[in-house]
C-alpha positions as CSV (number, residue, x, y, z in Angstrom):
1,M,111.1,112.7,98.9
2,L,107.2,112.4,98.8
3,A,107.2,110.6,95.6
4,L,109.7,108.2,96.8
5,I,107.4,107.5,99.9
6,V,104.4,106.8,97.6
7,A,106.7,104.7,95.3
8,I,108.7,102.4,97.3
9,P,105.7,100.5,98.9
10,L,104.3,100.3,95.1
11,I,107.7,98.8,94.0
12,A,107.9,96.8,97.0
13,A,104.3,95.2,96.4
14,I,105.3,94.4,92.5
15,A,108.3,92.7,93.7
16,L,106.4,90.6,96.4
17,F,104.1,89.6,93.7
18,R,106.8,88.1,91.7
19,I,108.5,86.3,94.5
20,P,107.0,82.3,95.1
21,S,105.2,81.8,98.4
22,E,107.8,79.4,99.7
23,S,110.5,82.1,100.0
24,K,109.1,83.5,103.1
25,E,112.6,84.9,104.2
26,W,112.8,86.9,101.0
27,I,109.3,88.0,101.2
28,R,110.0,89.2,105.1
29,N,113.2,91.2,104.1
30,I,111.7,92.9,101.3
31,A,108.7,94.0,102.9
32,L,110.8,94.9,106.2
33,G,113.4,96.9,104.0
34,S,110.6,98.9,102.3
35,S,108.7,99.9,105.4
36,G,112.2,100.8,107.0
37,L,113.1,102.9,104.0
38,V,109.7,104.6,103.9
39,F,109.8,105.4,107.8
40,L,113.2,106.9,107.5
41,L,112.2,109.2,104.5
42,A,108.8,110.1,106.5
43,L,111.1,110.8,109.6
44,G,113.5,112.9,107.5
45,I,110.3,114.7,106.7
46,F,109.2,115.4,109.9
47,L,112.5,116.5,111.2
48,G,112.8,119.1,108.3
49,F,109.2,120.5,108.9
50,D,109.5,124.1,109.7
51,S,106.3,124.9,112.1
52,S,107.0,128.8,111.8
53,N,106.8,128.6,108.1
54,S,103.0,128.8,106.9
55,A,103.8,128.2,103.4
56,M,103.3,124.9,101.9
57,Q,106.5,122.8,102.4
58,F,108.0,119.8,100.8
59,V,106.2,120.6,97.7
60,H,107.2,118.3,94.6
61,E,105.6,119.3,91.1
62,C,106.3,117.7,87.8
63,D,104.6,118.0,84.4
64,W,103.2,114.7,83.2
65,V,101.6,115.3,79.9
66,S,102.1,119.1,79.0
67,V,100.1,119.4,76.1
68,L,96.8,118.2,78.3
69,N,98.2,120.4,81.3
70,I,98.4,117.2,83.4
71,E,100.8,117.6,86.3
72,F,101.7,115.8,89.2
73,K,101.6,118.0,92.5
């Protein structure tokens, strides 16, 4: 979920750059939709947080380039 919270605004920004500036309604809808989706994902993380657990929560690990030991954490 954390990766989506980072990726959704990036994807929305790329989409907004491709839309002509005359399409104000499309721009507004994409911006509002992506912001709302990020808010819902963040709300899900907030509600799923266990304050009695002192360990790291919602950890996402992914190997990008194994040969060079590059990871996404």
